[in-house]
N, C-alpha and C positions, 0 to 999 in steps of 0.2 A: 442535664438530670440524668443519671444512670438509667439503664432498663429496670434495674431493681427496684429504684427508687418510684419511677413511674409506676411500675406494677403494685408497689406497696400503697402509692396515691390513689390508683383506681380502685384498689380493693377497699381502701378506707371509705370513699366516695359510695361505693357500692352498699357497705354495711351501714351507712347514714340513711340512703335512700330506702333500704329495706326496712330497718329499724321505725322510720316514719311511716312505711306501709303497715308493718305490724301493728304500732300504736292506733293507726286509723282503722285497722281491721278490728281492733279489741274495743274501740270507742263509738263506732256508727252500726245503726242497722243496716240489714242487708238493703234496704230500699235506697238508702243514700249513698251506701258504699260504692266507691268507684275507683279501684285500684287498677291501675295502668299494667296489664300483664306484659305489655311490650317493653317496659321498663325492667322487668326481672329479665326477660330474656336479652334484651339489649347488653344488660351488666353482666350477665353470663358471659356472652360473646366477646365483650370487652375483656374481660379476665381472661378468657382464652387466648385472644389475640394477642395479649401483653406477654405470653409465653407462661403463664402459670399453669400447673397440672392438676389443680384443684380449685374449688371455691366453696364456701360456707355458708349457706343462708341463714341469717338467725332465727330461731325457734320463734314460731307463732303460726297464726291462721292469715292466710292470704287468699283474697278472692281475684280470680283470673277470668278476664274476658277476652275472648278473641279480637285479632285486629279485623278491620274492614275488609271484606273478601277472603280471609284467612278460613281455611277449613279444619284447622287445629288451634286450640287456645295457645299453646306454645309448640314450637317447632326448632329443630336445630339440624343442621346440615354439614356433613363433613367435617365433626370433632374428630379428634383422634388422641388417645393416650389421657384421658380427662376424667376427673371425678367431681360430681354434684352432689354435695353432702347436705341433704336436707332434713338431717335428723331433728325430730322435734317439730317439724313443719307440716301444716296442713295445707294443701291446696284446695281451693273449692271452685269448680269450674262452673261458669254460669250459663252458657248457652246449651239448651237442650238438643239443638241440632248439629253441634260441632263435636268433633272428636278432641280429646285432651292434649297428649303429648306426641309429638313425631321425632323420631330419631332417623335421618335419612342419610344413608351413606356413611354412617359413623363407625368408628372402631376402637375397641378397647375403652369404651365409655362406661362409666358407673354411675348409677342412680342409688343413692344412699338415702334410708331413713324417710323417705317422703310418704305422708298419707294422702292419696287422691278421694275427694269426695264431690259428688254433683250437687250443686245447689239446689235443683228439682229433681225429686224421685224420678230415676229412668224406669221403674216398674209401677204398674198400678195394680191393685188387688180388690176384691170385694166379697161379698157372702152371696152364695148360691141361694136365692130365694123361692125358686120354682124350678121343678123339672118337668115337661110336659109327659103326658100320659103314654105318648107315642115315644118319649125319649129323645127327640130330634132337635129340642132346644132347652137352653139353660137361661132362666131370668137371673141377672147379677145386680145386685146394689154396690156401687162402688163405695170403699170406705173411707170416711172423714180424713181429708188431708192429702189424699192420694191422687194423682192426676185422673178427671173425669173426661177427657178428651179423646177416648178410644177411636173416635169417628174422625179424628183430625189427621189426615195423611202426612202432615210436616212431621207428626212425632210418633205415630203409629200407621206407619206405610202397610199397604195390604190389610189384611185380617191378623190381629194379634193372636201368637200362640198362647194357648191356656194350659196351666198345669193346677191340679186339685189338691188341696192340703186338708189334713185334720185341723179344724181349729186349735190355736195355741201351739202348734208343731210348725216352726220355721224350717223352711229348706227342703225338708223330705216329702216327697210326692205320696200322697195317701197310698197305702199299700193296697193293690188291686185295683186302682183307679185306671182308668183307660187312658191309652194314647191317642188322644182325638183332637182335631184341628177345627174350628168354625171354617164355615163357608159364607157366611154372612153375618153383619153386626147391625143391629137395629136399636136406634134409640128410643127408650121409653120415657125418660125424664131427665131430669138436670143430671144426676149421677145414677141412672139406671139404664140397663141394657139388655137385650134379648140377643143370646149367641145361638144363632142355627149352625147345627154341626154338619160336617161332611157325611157322616154316617149316624145311624143312631146309636144311642149308648147301648152297650151290650148289657142284658140283665143280671149277668153274672159280675158286671163290674160293680165298683164301691161307692161311686159318686152318690151324695145325698145332699137335701136340704140343710143348710147350715154350714156346710164346708166352705173353705175359702178357696176362690179361684185368683190365680195371679196371672199377671200378663207381661211380657216383655214390649218394651218399645222400639223405636228404631236402633237396630244394631250399629254403634260406633265404635271407637277404639280408645281405650283409657291410655295404654302407652302402645304405640305402633313402631316396631323396629323394622324398616324398611332398607334392605340391600346392606344390611350391617354385619359386622364379624366382631366376637370377642365382647360382646356386651355383659354388663354385669347388673343386675338388680338385687342390692342388699337391704333387707328390711325394710322393704317397701309394703305398703298396705293399701290396697283398693276397696274402699266400703261403698257398696252400691254402684257397681261397674255399669258403664253404659253400653256394654256389648261384649265383644271379646277384648277381655281385661288386657291381655298383652297379645298382640298381633305380630307374628314375624315372617316377613315375606321375603324371599329369595336372600342372596348374601351367602357368605361363607361360614356363618352361624358360629358354632362353639361357644355360645353363651352359658354362663352360670347364673343361675336365679334361685334367690330366697327372697319369696314374698307370700303375702296372705291377700285371699278374696275373701271378704267377710259382708256381712248385713252393713247397710248403709244405715243413718240415724232416722229415728221416726220424724216423719215430716211435722212441721208445726201444724197443730191441732189435730194431729192425728192419736186416735185411741189405740191403734194396733202398730206393732212393730213390723218391718217389712217381711214378708215371706220368703222372698228372692233376694240373693246378693248381686245378681248381675243380669244383663239381657241376653248372654250367651257364653261361651266357653271362658274358662280360667286362663288357659294358653291356647293359641290356635297358630301351627307353624305350617307353612307352606313353602316347598322347594328350597328349603334351606340345606346349604351343603355338608356341614357338620352339625349334628344334633345337640340340643341342649342337655345341659344338667340341671336337674332340680334336686335341691338340697334342703329337707326340712321346711317344706312350704305347707301353707294350709289352704285349702280350696273347699269352701261350704257355700251350700245354698244356691249355686249357679243354674242358670235356666238352661244349661247344656252341658257338654262334656268339661270335665277339669281339664284335661290335657289331651290335645290333638295334635298328632305329628304326620305329615303326609307329602307326598307330591302331588304331581298333575298327570293324568294319562293323556297321550296322543292318541289320535284316531287315523289309522291307515286307509288311504284312499286307493293306493296301487303300488306295486313294488316289482322289480326285476333285477335278477342278479344281485348286487351289493348296493343298490340305490332303492330307497322309498320314498313317496312323497305322502306327507302325513299332516293332518290339522293338529298344530301344537300351540293353541289358543291359551291365553292365561286368564285367572281370575284374581290377579292380583289387584288389590286396591291402593291406588296412588300414583304418582305421576310417571311419566315415562320420557326422558330426555330423548330417547332413540326409540322410534316405533318398530324398527328392525331387529332391536336388541332383545333376546328371550333367555332368561335366566336358566330355562329348562334344557339348553343346548351349549354346551362346549366341546371344544375338539378334544377327543380323548375320552369322553363319557361313555359309560357302559349302559347300553340299552338293553332292556329285556323286552320281549316280543311274546304277545299272548294272543292265541288263536280266537276265533269267534266264539267260542265256549269259555274262554277265560283260562285255559291252560298254558302254563310256561312252554314255550315251544322253540326257545331259540335266544341267543345274546350275541351281541357284536359290539364294537366301539366305533365311535363317530371318527371319520377321517376329515369330513368337510361338510359343510352344509350352507344353503343360500334360500333366502325367502323367496317365494314364488307369488307375487302381489298379483300377476295375471292368470293365476290358476282358477279353472273352474272344475269343479268335483264332477265327474262323470256319472254318479249314482246318488239317488237322495239317502240320507243317513238314516237308519231306522229309528223309529220313535222313541225305544228305550233308552237310546243314547241322547238323552235331552240336552247335554251340555255341548253338543256338536252340531245341532239342528240347523241353526241359521248360518248358511255360508257366507253371508255377507260380514259375518262376527270371526271368520276363520282367520288364522294365521298359518298359511300353508308353507311348507319348507320342503324342499328336496335335500335329503341327507344320504351321503354316501358313507359307506361304512367298510370296516377292515375285512370282511367276509361276506359271501354270499348267505342270503336270508330268503327262505321261500316263505312269502307273506302274501296276503289276499286281503281284499277290501273288508273291512269290519274289523280287523284286527287292532290291538291296541299296543302302544309303547309306554314303558315305564322307565324312566330314566333313574338308574340305581345309585348315580351320585348326587342326586337332588331330592333326597326323601326327608333328609333329617336323621339319617343313620349315624350310630355311634351315639345315641341318647342314654340318658340314666335318668331314672325317677327313684330317690332314694329318702327313706325317712320322711315321708310326707303323710299328712293326715288329709283326707278326702273324703266328704260326708255331705249326705243331705241334699243331693241334687236332682235335677231332671236331666239326665243323659248319662253318659259312661264315665267311669273314672279316669281310664288312660285307653285312649284310642290311639294305637300307635300302627302305621303303615310303612315302618322301615326296618332296617336291619341293624345288627349289632347292637342290640338295646339290652337294657338291664333295669329290670322293674324289681326293687328289694326294699324288703324292711319297711313297707307303708303300711298303713292301716285305712282301710277303705270299706266305708258304711253305707248303708241304705241309699245306695244309687237306685235310679228307676229303669237303668239298663244294666249291661254287664260292668262288672269292677274292671275288668281288663279284656280290651277287644281288640284281637288282631286280624284283621279283615279288610281286604280291598273294597272299593265301592267303585265299580266300574261302570256300570249303567247309569246310576243316579248322577253323583256329583262328581264322578271321573277323578276320584282321588285315588293315588297310588300310593303304596303298592300291597303285595303280599310282604310276608315278614321272613327273613332268614337269619339264623344265627340270634335267637332272643332268648334270655334267661328271666323267668318270673319266679322270684325266690323269697322264701322266709316273710312273706306279706300275710297281713290278717284280712280276710274278707268277711263282712257280716251283713246279712240281710239285704244283698244285692240283687239287681235284676227284679225289682219288687213291683214294677206296674204290669196290669193287666194287658197283655200285649200278645193274642193268639196268632196275630199277622208276622210277628217278627221271628223269623227263623233262628236267629242268632240267641238262643234263648239260655245259655249258660252264664253262672256268674263270672266265670272265665271262659272266653269264647275264642278259639282258633279256627277260623272257617272262612268260606267264601260262599255267596248264595247269590246267582245271577240267573237270568232267564227263567226264573220261576223254580229253581232247584240249586242245591248245593253242586258247586263244581266238581267234575269227575276226578277221581284219582288219575294223575299224580298232582293235580291243582297248582299251587305255587309257593307254598309256604315249605320252608325247609329248616330242620334243625332246631326245634322248639324244646324247651325244658322248662317244665313247670314242677316245682319241687320246694318241699318244706313249708308249704303255704298251710294257714288254717282257714277252712271254711266253716262259717258258724251261722246257723239259723238262715239256711238257703231253702226257699220254698220249692223250687223246681230243678230243673238240671243244674247240677253244681259247675260241670265241666264238658264242654262240647268241643269235639275236634272233628273237622272235616278238610278236604282239599290240601292234604298235607302230606310229607314225606319226613320220617326220622324226628318222632315226638318222645320225649321221656317225661312221665308222670310218675313222680316218685317221691316218698316220705311226706305225703299231704295227709292232712288231718281234718277230717269232716264230722263236724259236732253239730248235733241235732238236725240233721238235714230232714226236710220234707215233713215238718210237724204241721204245716199248712199245705193245702193244695193249690195248684194254679193251672191255667190253660196256656200259659205263654209257649208260643211256638207250635200249638197244636195245629194250625194250619197248615204248616210245613211238615206235619207229621213227626214231630218230635216227640217222643214219649216222654210224660211228664212224671213217670214213677221210676225214673232212673238217674242215678247219681252221676255217671259218665256217659255219654251218648257219642258213639264214633260212628263216622261213615265217610266214604269215599277218601280214604287215607292208607298209607303203607308204612310199615316198620315203626309201630307203635309198641312201647313197653310200658307198662302198668305194674309199678313194684314197691312193696312197703307202703302200701297206704292204707289208714284205718278208718273204721267209721265207729262213733259212739253215740249212745242214746238216739237212734234214728226214730223219726216220726212215722206214723201209720201210713203214709203215701208213698215211702219208699219200697219198692218192691225188689228192685234188682239192682245190684252195684254196678254193672257194666253192660251196656247194650253195644254190639257190633252189628253194624248195619251194612248196607248194600256197599258191595264194592270195597270193603274194608280188609286189608290183607296184611299177614304178618304182625298179627297183634298177640303180644306175649303177656301173660299176666303170672306173677309170683310173688310170695311173701306178702301178700295182702292181708289184712285183718279186716273182714267185712262181715257186719251182721244187719240183718233186715227185720222188719216186724213180722 
């Protein structure tokens, strides 16, 4: 039999197997349905092994269960130049504790047309039935049909994060509700809980009895791209994501993505539709060599950021001449074939060095590196650097550079070649989410022609997170152009210094990182800002910023205290501090609200700020 004949025979068998699965899926209840997920995986792998470049799954609904001991319902390793056409196919994933699909070390693979759904809702929600007089706890009755096992650590590890919603309004966090986290959960009955809060609800916040409280469960992955390159997601839909809907770790990147994150189906017996579409981010990219391109995507109702792109900082323990010793530990989820391998280090990579205040202080390239498994740090890491606290979890490297760098203990390293730089976010709709629209910590990016509305935090957020998550980096050469931003940064959050609907900044050690910071060459041009409550645009810790031809419509018709604890003025349209070489040109304000008093505030250590040809009006 010829190779072509064998391939056609394999494909025919696969179509018969899947057609039978489809028929069974349509004729059995969920209780009796037992479709073997391994059969789908094995037939795809057979098609690939036969030399085919694509395979088409017959349209239908398939229930997928993970194999014994598997962490994913479906997993594929080292596929190359292959397409899985799942147009018209819905995969229902059965196990609440397992992620959905893994692509491991794959290259130029396309997943097309699939819809991914979880059999049991990954989120829970219920009505606030009481708020204590001292505002230290909420009583919540879980809505019919939603998980009522919030105290089961298998599915809700730790204390579940809560977001507050107006009844009948999916996704969007209630305007001026607070960013609060429970510290303890107490069961009151079969479907009732008391949530003790880390801090009392601020009396200025909007939470009320009758609001809907929604909770994320264990954060899993719907599609995990591990050390991949050139991946494609085409017309894929995630309904009710289990966590980070698309997670991309390491690899050469360069993916092109067109997909939708939206609300899952109403659970059986439920009277309310789900108020969240996922447990966490719509996309989360970490240490990817070439940034992704998002074209025409929909992200709505996510319980965190829509798109997050970043690398990881290393922590410097010592250095002399052209040699440094640093902790370059990883937070990548997934298996490691070689524990000494680190995707954050390659010969020739450009490293950026930041002093103890977070200021860019030098650059050099890697000439060689070696792991120091015997290394014992000479100093304890400061408590603020929580990701580097436990030396037993450290991955210490001696790194040789192409030039001498004067560094000290407590400095940080960012790998400029492993940030996800070169990304593009175009023609996407991002709305109604508890998080930020686009949080990008990378270079050479374009964010254009998007519609971003009703985010609880900034619509666009260019900002390193050195102390907390150790996510790098500042941004260089980024254009934010021709977008529409509507009613963003709407959560009551006095503690958050990054208060602008668009924020280009850095806040470390209790203050904005001083000029010159680390951002370079940022353009914010031709955008429409509409119905923003507080600061519309915040810039700190940057050099070379152009703010041109933006239109601000009905700013500050309502007041907010967002950022007030960091002394960010809330009656200002544009708030600048700790920056240099900023041009504000040809911007307009129309129909300003009563809370707008000043168009521009130029604060501490801001220099060379030029304002020209703007048309600004205030009440």
